[in-house]
C-alpha positions as CSV (number, residue, x, y, z in Angstrom):
1,X,156.9,-77.3,68.8
2,X,155.0,-77.6,72.1
3,X,152.1,-75.2,72.4
4,X,149.3,-74.7,74.9
5,X,146.5,-72.2,74.9
6,X,147.0,-68.8,76.5
7,X,144.4,-67.7,79.0
8,X,143.7,-64.0,79.3
9,X,143.0,-62.4,82.6
10,X,140.0,-60.4,81.5
11,X,138.5,-63.1,79.3
12,X,138.4,-66.7,80.7
13,X,138.2,-68.1,77.1
14,X,141.6,-68.6,75.5
15,X,142.2,-66.8,72.3
16,X,142.1,-69.0,69.2
17,X,144.9,-67.1,67.6
18,X,147.3,-66.8,70.5
19,X,149.3,-69.9,71.6
20,X,151.7,-69.8,74.5
21,X,154.7,-72.2,74.5
22,X,156.2,-73.3,77.8
23,X,159.0,-70.7,77.4
24,X,156.5,-68.0,78.0
25,X,156.8,-66.2,74.7
26,X,153.3,-66.0,73.0
27,X,153.1,-67.2,69.5
28,X,150.5,-65.9,67.1
29,X,149.3,-68.8,65.0
30,X,146.0,-67.9,63.4
31,X,143.3,-70.6,63.4
32,X,142.3,-71.5,59.9
33,X,138.8,-70.4,59.0
34,X,136.0,-72.4,57.5
35,X,136.5,-71.0,54.0
36,X,140.2,-71.9,53.7
37,X,139.5,-75.3,55.2
38,X,136.7,-75.9,52.7
39,X,139.1,-74.9,49.9
40,X,141.6,-77.4,51.1
41,X,138.9,-80.1,51.4
42,X,137.7,-79.4,47.8
43,X,141.3,-79.7,46.5
44,X,141.8,-83.0,48.2
45,X,138.4,-84.3,46.9
46,X,139.4,-83.4,43.4
47,X,142.8,-85.2,43.8
48,X,141.1,-88.4,45.1
49,X,138.4,-88.2,42.5
50,X,141.0,-88.0,39.7
51,X,142.7,-91.1,41.2
52,X,139.3,-92.8,41.3
53,X,138.5,-92.0,37.7
54,X,141.9,-93.3,36.5
55,X,141.3,-96.6,38.3
56,X,137.7,-96.9,37.0
57,X,138.9,-96.3,33.5
58,X,141.5,-99.0,33.9
59,X,138.9,-101.4,35.3
60,X,136.5,-100.6,32.4
61,X,139.3,-101.2,29.9
62,X,140.0,-104.6,31.5
63,X,136.3,-105.3,31.4
64,X,136.2,-106.0,35.1
65,X,133.1,-104.0,35.9
66,X,129.6,-104.0,34.6
67,X,127.1,-101.1,34.3
68,X,125.1,-102.7,37.2
69,X,128.1,-102.7,39.6
70,X,130.1,-99.7,38.5
71,X,128.5,-97.3,41.1
72,X,129.0,-99.7,44.0
73,X,132.6,-100.5,43.0
74,X,133.3,-96.8,42.5
75,X,132.0,-95.9,46.0
76,X,134.1,-98.7,47.5
77,X,137.2,-97.6,45.7
78,X,136.6,-94.0,46.6
79,X,136.5,-95.0,50.3
80,X,139.7,-97.1,49.9
81,X,141.5,-94.2,48.2
82,X,140.5,-91.2,50.3
83,X,141.0,-92.7,53.8
84,X,144.6,-93.8,53.3
85,X,145.2,-90.6,51.4
86,X,144.2,-88.3,54.3
87,X,145.8,-90.3,57.0
88,X,149.1,-91.1,55.3
89,X,149.4,-87.5,53.9
90,X,149.0,-86.0,57.3
91,X,151.4,-88.5,58.8
92,X,154.1,-87.9,56.2
93,X,153.7,-84.1,55.9
94,X,153.2,-83.5,59.6
95,X,149.5,-82.5,59.6
96,X,149.1,-81.5,55.9
97,X,147.5,-83.0,52.9
98,X,148.1,-81.7,49.4
99,X,145.1,-79.4,49.8
100,X,146.3,-78.1,53.1
101,X,149.8,-77.5,51.7
102,X,148.2,-75.5,48.8
103,X,146.1,-73.4,51.3
104,X,149.1,-73.1,53.7
105,X,147.3,-74.6,56.7
106,X,148.1,-77.6,58.9
107,X,146.9,-79.7,61.8
108,X,148.4,-79.3,65.2
109,X,147.7,-81.0,68.5
110,X,145.4,-79.3,71.0
111,X,147.4,-80.5,74.1
112,X,150.8,-79.3,72.8
113,X,152.1,-82.7,72.0
114,X,153.1,-84.2,68.7
115,X,150.5,-85.4,66.3
116,X,149.8,-89.1,66.9
117,X,148.7,-91.7,64.4
118,X,145.6,-92.3,66.6
119,X,144.6,-88.7,66.5
120,X,145.0,-88.4,62.7
121,X,143.2,-91.7,62.0
122,X,140.3,-90.6,64.4
123,X,139.9,-87.1,62.9
124,X,139.8,-88.5,59.3
125,X,137.5,-91.4,60.1
126,X,135.2,-88.9,61.7
127,X,135.2,-87.0,58.4
128,X,133.6,-90.1,56.9
129,X,130.8,-90.0,59.4
130,X,130.5,-86.2,59.1
131,X,130.6,-85.7,55.3
132,X,131.3,-88.6,53.0
133,X,128.9,-91.4,54.1
134,X,126.0,-89.0,54.5
135,X,126.9,-87.4,51.2
136,X,126.8,-90.8,49.6
137,X,123.2,-91.3,50.9
138,X,122.2,-87.9,49.5
139,X,123.5,-88.9,46.1
140,X,121.5,-92.0,46.3
141,X,118.3,-90.0,46.9
142,X,115.3,-92.2,46.4
143,X,112.1,-90.4,45.6
144,X,110.0,-93.3,47.0
145,X,111.7,-93.2,50.4
146,X,113.6,-89.8,50.8
147,X,113.6,-89.8,54.6
148,X,117.1,-91.3,54.9
149,X,118.5,-89.0,52.3
150,X,117.0,-85.9,53.8
151,X,118.2,-87.0,57.3
152,X,121.7,-87.4,55.9
153,X,121.5,-84.0,54.3
154,X,120.5,-82.4,57.6
155,X,123.4,-84.2,59.4
156,X,125.8,-82.8,56.8
157,X,124.5,-79.3,57.3
158,X,124.7,-79.6,61.1
159,X,128.3,-80.8,60.8
160,X,129.2,-77.9,58.5
161,X,127.8,-75.4,61.0
162,X,129.7,-76.9,64.0
163,X,133.1,-75.2,63.0
164,X,131.3,-71.9,62.4
165,X,130.0,-71.7,66.0
166,X,133.1,-73.3,67.6
167,X,135.6,-70.7,68.8
168,X,138.5,-72.8,67.5
169,X,136.8,-73.5,64.2
170,X,137.0,-77.2,65.0
171,X,134.8,-79.8,63.4
172,X,133.6,-82.9,65.3
173,X,136.6,-84.9,64.2
174,X,139.0,-82.3,65.6
175,X,137.1,-82.1,68.9
176,X,137.3,-85.9,69.3
177,X,141.0,-86.1,68.2
178,X,142.1,-83.1,70.1
179,X,143.5,-81.2,67.1
180,X,143.3,-77.7,65.6
181,X,143.8,-76.5,62.0
182,X,145.9,-73.4,61.8
183,X,147.5,-71.1,59.2
184,X,151.1,-71.7,58.6
185,X,153.1,-68.9,60.2
186,X,154.7,-66.7,57.6
187,X,158.5,-66.7,58.1
188,X,159.8,-63.2,58.3
189,X,163.6,-63.0,58.1
190,X,165.1,-60.0,59.7
191,X,167.5,-58.0,57.5
192,X,171.0,-59.2,57.7
193,X,172.9,-56.8,59.9
194,X,176.0,-57.2,57.8
195,X,174.0,-55.7,54.9
196,X,173.2,-52.5,56.9
197,X,175.4,-49.8,55.5
198,X,174.9,-47.5,58.5
199,X,175.7,-50.2,61.0
200,X,178.9,-51.3,59.3
201,X,179.9,-48.3,57.4
202,X,179.4,-49.7,53.9
203,X,178.0,-46.4,52.8
204,X,181.5,-45.0,53.5
205,X,184.6,-45.5,51.4
206,X,186.7,-48.5,52.5
207,X,190.4,-48.1,52.4
208,X,192.4,-51.1,51.1
209,X,196.2,-51.2,51.2
210,X,198.2,-53.8,49.2
211,X,201.3,-55.5,50.6
212,X,203.8,-53.6,48.5
213,X,202.2,-50.3,49.7
214,X,202.9,-51.3,53.3
215,X,206.6,-52.1,52.7
216,X,207.6,-48.5,52.7
217,X,207.4,-47.9,56.5
218,X,208.7,-49.5,59.7
219,X,208.0,-49.6,63.4
220,X,209.3,-46.1,64.0
221,X,207.0,-44.5,61.5
222,X,204.2,-46.6,62.9
223,X,204.8,-45.4,66.4
224,X,205.0,-41.8,65.1
225,X,201.6,-42.2,63.4
226,X,200.1,-43.7,66.5
227,X,201.3,-40.8,68.6
228,X,199.8,-38.4,66.0
229,X,196.4,-40.1,66.0
230,X,196.3,-40.2,69.8
231,X,197.2,-36.5,69.9
232,X,194.5,-35.6,67.4
233,X,191.9,-37.4,69.6
234,X,192.9,-35.7,72.8
235,X,194.3,-32.3,71.8
236,X,191.8,-29.4,72.2
237,X,191.2,-27.4,69.1
238,X,191.6,-23.6,69.9
239,X,191.7,-22.5,66.2
240,X,188.5,-24.2,65.1
241,X,190.4,-27.3,63.9
242,X,192.1,-25.5,61.0
243,X,195.6,-26.4,62.1
244,X,194.7,-30.0,62.9
245,X,193.1,-30.4,59.5
246,X,196.1,-28.9,57.8
247,X,198.4,-31.3,59.6
248,X,196.3,-34.3,58.7
249,X,196.0,-33.2,55.1
250,X,199.8,-32.9,54.8
251,X,200.4,-36.3,56.3
252,X,197.7,-38.0,54.2
253,X,199.1,-36.5,51.0
254,X,202.7,-37.5,52.0
255,X,201.6,-41.1,52.7
256,X,199.6,-41.3,49.5
257,X,202.6,-40.1,47.4
258,X,205.0,-42.4,49.2
259,X,202.9,-45.6,48.8
260,X,201.4,-44.8,45.5
261,X,197.8,-44.6,46.7
262,X,196.1,-43.1,43.6
263,X,192.6,-42.5,44.9
264,X,191.9,-39.1,46.3
265,X,190.9,-38.8,49.9
266,X,188.1,-36.5,50.8
267,X,188.5,-34.0,53.6
268,X,186.0,-35.8,55.8
269,X,187.7,-39.1,55.3
270,X,191.3,-38.1,56.0
271,X,191.3,-39.2,59.6
272,X,189.7,-42.5,58.7
273,X,192.4,-43.0,56.0
274,X,195.1,-42.5,58.6
275,X,193.4,-44.9,61.1
276,X,192.9,-47.5,58.4
277,X,196.5,-47.2,57.2
278,X,197.8,-47.5,60.8
279,X,195.8,-50.6,61.4
280,X,196.9,-52.2,58.1
281,X,200.5,-51.2,58.6
282,X,200.6,-52.6,62.1
283,X,199.1,-55.9,61.0
284,X,201.6,-56.0,58.1
285,X,204.6,-55.5,60.4
286,X,203.4,-58.0,63.0
287,X,203.0,-60.6,60.3
288,X,206.5,-60.0,58.9
289,X,207.9,-60.1,62.4
290,X,206.5,-63.6,62.8
291,X,208.8,-64.6,59.9
292,X,211.9,-62.9,61.5
293,X,211.7,-59.7,59.4
294,X,211.8,-56.8,61.8
295,X,211.6,-53.4,60.2
296,X,212.7,-50.6,62.5
297,X,212.0,-47.7,60.1
298,X,211.5,-46.7,56.5
299,X,215.2,-46.8,55.8
300,X,215.1,-50.6,55.9
301,X,213.5,-50.4,52.4
302,X,215.5,-50.4,49.3
303,X,215.0,-46.7,48.6
304,X,216.0,-44.2,51.2
305,X,213.3,-41.6,50.7
306,X,212.0,-39.6,53.6
307,X,208.4,-39.7,54.7
């Protein structure tokens, strides 16, 4: 998905939540806030720490480490775990780590292009300079010489405040790599039109005619019914429609009795019944005609009843 920032006429600054694709249809993709990004970061740290603990337990079991070197080995292993984790996860999952997937956020390119390996490596290596390496110095706070530790703490606090004051909520790594972190758009599926009863008449009774019910009439009766339906649609009703309703009722009941249609037909549905029967009868006769069976009228059937 190629995106570029939309510029408003009144405000020269682009909105962080409105992105404009080249097609000209604005997309609302909300930029992830500091809180949700922090939640994703904590989740990823927990995952990498769990992996580190498992490896350290294994090394301790194998008697590879000693109490004097365990902290240095742990710090080195933590670096070797988290850097590939962040980079490879965002490469494989298109800008998402496990924490970002859990928080439903992802990394996107600022210039509208696809995420590159260079950008993902750069933003995650900058995370080392922003948080992890200074954090390691803070944990190694030396009372005798606390200057370096307090300087590292001040650097971390400054880096944490950068996204708060940036209009796109970007940290230093995002600025250098040209990336944003956004909330995943929530997919909203429109209701299937085929399931709309008003649009397709599913709240009205559907008339179904079986093959043996359509064998009672031929082309002559079909043409007669067609003429009747055309007349009903064009003939003016001078008596309030009572005569027309009586005619339709008589024809419906005659057809029902003839074909053995057991379900009653409501008064408001009688015209629809005739229209549905006409359509089904016509399709039935046309299909039979394809096989050389041409039925001229109802007398073609075995019984010679009148309609």
